N, CA, C and O atoms as a GROMACS GRO file, in nm:
protein
  312
    1UNK      N    1   1.406  -1.495  -1.348
    1UNK     CA    2   1.321  -1.381  -1.376
    1UNK      C    3   1.404  -1.267  -1.432
    1UNK      O    4   1.361  -1.152  -1.427
    2UNK      N    5   1.518  -1.295  -1.484
    2UNK     CA    6   1.604  -1.192  -1.539
    2UNK      C    7   1.542  -1.125  -1.660
    2UNK      O    8   1.568  -1.008  -1.687
    3UNK      N    9   1.460  -1.200  -1.734
    3UNK     CA   10   1.399  -1.142  -1.853
    3UNK      C   11   1.280  -1.056  -1.814
    3UNK      O   12   1.205  -1.090  -1.722
    4UNK      N   13   1.263  -0.947  -1.884
    4UNK     CA   14   1.148  -0.862  -1.857
    4UNK      C   15   1.034  -0.905  -1.948
    4UNK      O   16   1.056  -0.957  -2.057
    5UNK      N   17   0.914  -0.883  -1.901
    5UNK     CA   18   0.797  -0.918  -1.978
    5UNK      C   19   0.763  -0.805  -2.074
    5UNK      O   20   0.794  -0.689  -2.047
    6UNK      N   21   0.700  -0.838  -2.184
    6UNK     CA   22   0.661  -0.736  -2.279
    6UNK      C   23   0.555  -0.648  -2.214
    6UNK      O   24   0.456  -0.697  -2.161
    7UNK      N   25   0.576  -0.518  -2.219
    7UNK     CA   26   0.488  -0.423  -2.154
    7UNK      C   27   0.345  -0.438  -2.206
    7UNK      O   28   0.321  -0.437  -2.326
    8UNK      N   29   0.252  -0.450  -2.113
    8UNK     CA   30   0.112  -0.460  -2.149
    8UNK      C   31   0.065  -0.598  -2.190
    8UNK      O   32  -0.054  -0.617  -2.216
    9UNK      N   33   0.156  -0.694  -2.198
    9UNK     CA   34   0.115  -0.829  -2.239
    9UNK      C   35   0.044  -0.898  -2.123
    9UNK      O   36   0.078  -0.879  -2.006
   10UNK      N   37  -0.054  -0.979  -2.157
   10UNK     CA   38  -0.126  -1.054  -2.055
   10UNK      C   39  -0.042  -1.173  -2.011
   10UNK      O   40   0.023  -1.239  -2.092
   11UNK      N   41  -0.046  -1.198  -1.881
   11UNK     CA   42   0.026  -1.313  -1.827
   11UNK      C   43  -0.081  -1.408  -1.774
   11UNK      O   44  -0.149  -1.377  -1.676
   12UNK      N   45  -0.096  -1.523  -1.839
   12UNK     CA   46  -0.202  -1.617  -1.802
   12UNK      C   47  -0.148  -1.758  -1.788
   12UNK      O   48  -0.035  -1.789  -1.827
   13UNK      N   49  -0.232  -1.843  -1.732
   13UNK     CA   50  -0.202  -1.986  -1.723
   13UNK      C   51  -0.076  -2.019  -1.646
   13UNK      O   52  -0.049  -1.964  -1.539
   14UNK      N   53   0.001  -2.112  -1.702
   14UNK     CA   54   0.122  -2.160  -1.636
   14UNK      C   55   0.226  -2.050  -1.620
   14UNK      O   56   0.298  -2.047  -1.520
   15UNK      N   57   0.233  -1.958  -1.717
   15UNK     CA   58   0.330  -1.848  -1.707
   15UNK      C   59   0.297  -1.758  -1.589
   15UNK      O   60   0.387  -1.710  -1.520
   16UNK      N   61   0.167  -1.735  -1.566
   16UNK     CA   62   0.125  -1.651  -1.454
   16UNK      C   63   0.157  -1.720  -1.321
   16UNK      O   64   0.205  -1.656  -1.227
   17UNK      N   65   0.131  -1.849  -1.314
   17UNK     CA   66   0.159  -1.924  -1.191
   17UNK      C   67   0.309  -1.925  -1.161
   17UNK      O   68   0.349  -1.910  -1.046
   18UNK      N   69   0.391  -1.942  -1.264
   18UNK     CA   70   0.536  -1.943  -1.245
   18UNK      C   71   0.584  -1.805  -1.200
   18UNK      O   72   0.665  -1.795  -1.107
   19UNK      N   73   0.535  -1.700  -1.266
   19UNK     CA   74   0.574  -1.564  -1.229
   19UNK      C   75   0.531  -1.533  -1.086
   19UNK      O   76   0.607  -1.475  -1.009
   20UNK      N   77   0.409  -1.572  -1.051
   20UNK     CA   78   0.358  -1.548  -0.917
   20UNK      C   79   0.445  -1.616  -0.812
   20UNK      O   80   0.479  -1.555  -0.710
   21UNK      N   81   0.482  -1.741  -0.835
   21UNK     CA   82   0.566  -1.815  -0.741
   21UNK      C   83   0.704  -1.752  -0.730
   21UNK      O   84   0.762  -1.745  -0.621
   22UNK      N   85   0.757  -1.707  -0.843
   22UNK     CA   86   0.890  -1.645  -0.845
   22UNK      C   87   0.888  -1.512  -0.770
   22UNK      O   88   0.979  -1.483  -0.691
   23UNK      N   89   0.785  -1.431  -0.794
   23UNK     CA   90   0.773  -1.302  -0.725
   23UNK      C   91   0.757  -1.325  -0.574
   23UNK      O   92   0.818  -1.256  -0.493
   24UNK      N   93   0.674  -1.422  -0.538
   24UNK     CA   94   0.651  -1.453  -0.397
   24UNK      C   95   0.782  -1.492  -0.328
   24UNK      O   96   0.813  -1.442  -0.220
   25UNK      N   97   0.859  -1.579  -0.392
   25UNK     CA   98   0.986  -1.625  -0.335
   25UNK      C   99   1.081  -1.508  -0.314
   25UNK      O  100   1.140  -1.494  -0.206
   26UNK      N  101   1.096  -1.424  -0.415
   26UNK     CA  102   1.189  -1.311  -0.405
   26UNK      C  103   1.142  -1.208  -0.302
   26UNK      O  104   1.224  -1.151  -0.230
   27UNK      N  105   1.010  -1.184  -0.296
   27UNK     CA  106   0.957  -1.089  -0.198
   27UNK      C  107   0.980  -1.140  -0.057
   27UNK      O  108   1.020  -1.064   0.032
   28UNK      N  109   0.957  -1.268  -0.036
   28UNK     CA  110   0.977  -1.327   0.097
   28UNK      C  111   1.124  -1.333   0.136
   28UNK      O  112   1.157  -1.344   0.254
   29UNK      N  113   1.214  -1.324   0.036
   29UNK     CA  114   1.358  -1.318   0.064
   29UNK      C  115   1.402  -1.176   0.095
   29UNK      O  116   1.519  -1.153   0.128
   30UNK      N  117   1.311  -1.079   0.084
   30UNK     CA  118   1.343  -0.943   0.124
   30UNK      C  119   1.342  -0.838   0.015
   30UNK      O  120   1.360  -0.720   0.045
   31UNK      N  121   1.321  -0.876  -0.110
   31UNK     CA  122   1.318  -0.775  -0.216
   31UNK      C  123   1.190  -0.692  -0.207
   31UNK      O  124   1.086  -0.742  -0.163
   32UNK      N  125   1.198  -0.568  -0.249
   32UNK     CA  126   1.083  -0.480  -0.244
   32UNK      C  127   0.995  -0.497  -0.367
   32UNK      O  128   1.039  -0.551  -0.469
   33UNK      N  129   0.871  -0.451  -0.356
   33UNK     CA  130   0.780  -0.456  -0.470
   33UNK      C  131   0.836  -0.371  -0.583
   33UNK      O  132   0.830  -0.412  -0.699
   34UNK      N  133   0.890  -0.255  -0.551
   34UNK     CA  134   0.947  -0.168  -0.655
   34UNK      C  135   1.062  -0.237  -0.728
   34UNK      O  136   1.072  -0.227  -0.851
   35UNK      N  137   1.148  -0.304  -0.655
   35UNK     CA  138   1.261  -0.375  -0.717
   35UNK      C  139   1.210  -0.486  -0.808
   35UNK      O  140   1.262  -0.505  -0.918
   36UNK      N  141   1.110  -0.559  -0.763
   36UNK     CA  142   1.053  -0.667  -0.844
   36UNK      C  143   0.986  -0.611  -0.969
   36UNK      O  144   0.995  -0.671  -1.076
   37UNK      N  145   0.919  -0.498  -0.955
   37UNK     CA  146   0.854  -0.435  -1.071
   37UNK      C  147   0.958  -0.395  -1.174
   37UNK      O  148   0.939  -0.414  -1.294
   38UNK      N  149   1.068  -0.339  -1.127
   38UNK     CA  150   1.174  -0.297  -1.219
   38UNK      C  151   1.238  -0.418  -1.288
   38UNK      O  152   1.266  -0.412  -1.408
   39UNK      N  153   1.260  -0.524  -1.214
   39UNK     CA  154   1.320  -0.645  -1.271
   39UNK      C  155   1.233  -0.709  -1.379
   39UNK      O  156   1.284  -0.760  -1.479
   40UNK      N  157   1.101  -0.706  -1.358
   40UNK     CA  158   1.010  -0.771  -1.452
   40UNK      C  159   0.962  -0.679  -1.562
   40UNK      O  160   0.907  -0.725  -1.662
   41UNK      N  161   0.982  -0.548  -1.546
   41UNK     CA  162   0.933  -0.455  -1.645
   41UNK      C  163   0.784  -0.430  -1.633
   41UNK      O  164   0.721  -0.380  -1.726
   42UNK      N  165   0.727  -0.465  -1.518
   42UNK     CA  166   0.584  -0.445  -1.495
   42UNK      C  167   0.565  -0.334  -1.394
   42UNK      O  168   0.662  -0.286  -1.334
   43UNK      N  169   0.441  -0.292  -1.374
   43UNK     CA  170   0.413  -0.184  -1.281
   43UNK      C  171   0.414  -0.233  -1.136
   43UNK      O  172   0.405  -0.353  -1.109
   44UNK      N  173   0.425  -0.136  -1.046
   44UNK     CA  174   0.417  -0.165  -0.903
   44UNK      C  175   0.283  -0.233  -0.873
   44UNK      O  176   0.278  -0.332  -0.800
   45UNK      N  177   0.176  -0.180  -0.930
   45UNK     CA  178   0.041  -0.234  -0.907
   45UNK      C  179   0.027  -0.378  -0.952
   45UNK      O  180  -0.036  -0.459  -0.885
   46UNK      N  181   0.087  -0.410  -1.067
   46UNK     CA  182   0.082  -0.547  -1.118
   46UNK      C  183   0.151  -0.642  -1.021
   46UNK      O  184   0.096  -0.747  -0.986
   47UNK      N  185   0.270  -0.605  -0.977
   47UNK     CA  186   0.346  -0.691  -0.885
   47UNK      C  187   0.272  -0.704  -0.752
   47UNK      O  188   0.263  -0.813  -0.695
   48UNK      N  189   0.218  -0.593  -0.702
   48UNK     CA  190   0.142  -0.593  -0.578
   48UNK      C  191   0.023  -0.690  -0.589
   48UNK      O  192  -0.001  -0.770  -0.499
   49UNK      N  193  -0.049  -0.682  -0.700
   49UNK     CA  194  -0.165  -0.768  -0.723
   49UNK      C  195  -0.124  -0.916  -0.730
   49UNK      O  196  -0.191  -1.002  -0.674
   50UNK      N  197  -0.014  -0.944  -0.799
   50UNK     CA  198   0.033  -1.082  -0.810
   50UNK      C  199   0.069  -1.138  -0.671
   50UNK      O  200   0.039  -1.254  -0.641
   51UNK      N  201   0.132  -1.056  -0.589
   51UNK     CA  202   0.170  -1.100  -0.455
   51UNK      C  203   0.048  -1.126  -0.368
   51UNK      O  204   0.042  -1.227  -0.298
   52UNK      N  205  -0.050  -1.036  -0.373
   52UNK     CA  206  -0.170  -1.055  -0.291
   52UNK      C  207  -0.250  -1.176  -0.339
   52UNK      O  208  -0.306  -1.249  -0.258
   53UNK      N  209  -0.255  -1.198  -0.470
   53UNK     CA  210  -0.324  -1.316  -0.525
   53UNK      C  211  -0.257  -1.445  -0.479
   53UNK      O  212  -0.324  -1.547  -0.463
   54UNK      N  213  -0.126  -1.441  -0.459
   54UNK     CA  214  -0.055  -1.562  -0.418
   54UNK      C  215  -0.054  -1.580  -0.265
   54UNK      O  216   0.006  -1.674  -0.214
   55UNK      N  217  -0.121  -1.489  -0.194
   55UNK     CA  218  -0.137  -1.504  -0.050
   55UNK      C  219  -0.021  -1.455   0.034
   55UNK      O  220  -0.008  -1.495   0.150
   56UNK      N  221   0.063  -1.370  -0.021
   56UNK     CA  222   0.178  -1.318   0.053
   56UNK      C  223   0.132  -1.219   0.160
   56UNK      O  224   0.043  -1.137   0.136
   57UNK      N  225   0.193  -1.227   0.277
   57UNK     CA  226   0.171  -1.129   0.383
   57UNK      C  227   0.261  -1.010   0.351
   57UNK      O  228   0.383  -1.020   0.366
   58UNK      N  229   0.202  -0.899   0.306
   58UNK     CA  230   0.282  -0.784   0.266
   58UNK      C  231   0.342  -0.714   0.387
   58UNK      O  232   0.278  -0.704   0.492
   59UNK      N  233   0.463  -0.666   0.370
   59UNK     CA  234   0.532  -0.591   0.476
   59UNK      C  235   0.479  -0.448   0.482
   59UNK      O  236   0.418  -0.400   0.386
   60UNK      N  237   0.502  -0.383   0.593
   60UNK     CA  238   0.465  -0.242   0.607
   60UNK      C  239   0.564  -0.156   0.531
   60UNK      O  240   0.662  -0.204   0.475
   61UNK      N  241   0.537  -0.027   0.529
   61UNK     CA  242   0.626   0.067   0.462
   61UNK      C  243   0.766   0.057   0.520
   61UNK      O  244   0.783   0.040   0.640
   62UNK      N  245   0.864   0.068   0.433
   62UNK     CA  246   1.001   0.061   0.480
   62UNK      C  247   1.071   0.195   0.479
   62UNK      O  248   1.165   0.218   0.554
   63UNK      N  249   1.024   0.283   0.394
   63UNK     CA  250   1.088   0.412   0.379
   63UNK      C  251   1.040   0.512   0.482
   63UNK      O  252   0.957   0.482   0.567
   64UNK      N  253   1.095   0.631   0.473
   64UNK     CA  254   1.055   0.738   0.563
   64UNK      C  255   0.910   0.773   0.536
   64UNK      O  256   0.866   0.780   0.421
   65UNK      N  257   0.836   0.795   0.641
   65UNK     CA  258   0.697   0.836   0.625
   65UNK      C  259   0.687   0.986   0.645
   65UNK      O  260   0.764   1.045   0.721
   66UNK      N  261   0.595   1.046   0.578
   66UNK     CA  262   0.581   1.191   0.584
   66UNK      C  263   0.546   1.236   0.725
   66UNK      O  264   0.452   1.185   0.787
   67UNK      N  265   0.620   1.332   0.774
   67UNK     CA  266   0.588   1.393   0.902
   67UNK      C  267   0.631   1.314   1.024
   67UNK      O  268   0.639   1.370   1.134
   68UNK      N  269   0.658   1.187   1.010
   68UNK     CA  270   0.696   1.106   1.125
   68UNK      C  271   0.836   1.145   1.170
   68UNK      O  272   0.930   1.149   1.091
   69UNK      N  273   0.848   1.172   1.299
   69UNK     CA  274   0.979   1.206   1.353
   69UNK      C  275   1.010   1.355   1.344
   69UNK      O  276   1.108   1.402   1.403
   70UNK      N  277   0.929   1.427   1.273
   70UNK     CA  278   0.950   1.571   1.262
   70UNK      C  279   0.849   1.640   1.353
   70UNK      O  280   0.733   1.658   1.318
   71UNK      N  281   0.896   1.676   1.469
   71UNK     CA  282   0.807   1.744   1.562
   71UNK      C  283   0.845   1.890   1.567
   71UNK      O  284   0.963   1.925   1.579
   72UNK      N  285   0.747   1.973   1.557
   72UNK     CA  286   0.771   2.117   1.564
   72UNK      C  287   0.738   2.163   1.705
   72UNK      O  288   0.635   2.126   1.762
   73UNK      N  289   0.826   2.242   1.759
   73UNK     CA  290   0.800   2.295   1.892
   73UNK      C  291   0.735   2.431   1.878
   73UNK      O  292   0.777   2.514   1.796
   74UNK      N  293   0.635   2.452   1.957
   74UNK     CA  294   0.564   2.580   1.952
   74UNK      C  295   0.647   2.686   2.023
   74UNK      O  296   0.703   2.661   2.130
   75UNK      N  297   0.654   2.800   1.965
   75UNK     CA  298   0.726   2.911   2.028
   75UNK      C  299   0.626   3.017   2.067
   75UNK      O  300   0.540   3.057   1.988
   76UNK      N  301   0.638   3.062   2.187
   76UNK     CA  302   0.548   3.167   2.236
   76UNK      C  303   0.610   3.302   2.208
   76UNK      O  304   0.722   3.331   2.250
   77UNK      N  305   0.538   3.384   2.138
   77UNK     CA  306   0.584   3.520   2.111
   77UNK      C  307   0.498   3.617   2.191
   77UNK      O  308   0.380   3.635   2.164
   78UNK      N  309   0.561   3.678   2.289
   78UNK     CA  310   0.496   3.786   2.359
   78UNK      C  311   0.426   3.747   2.477
   78UNK      O  312   0.367   3.832   2.544
   0.00000   0.00000   0.00000
């Protein structure tokens, strides 16, 4: 999958099945959707859709989530 796909080109038939299997394999080996999108030259949404169509169990968020772990303590004034 070293080659990138032409932007906006339709991926159908055997090429779609091969790409789907390749994306599934790499995702299950631990690569992120963003990394796969960059490698293929396709959008995050395209890769996400290909993975869900192939029946992959998607992982939860890996990065920092907004607000999680940041607790503000209330200060009493007066």
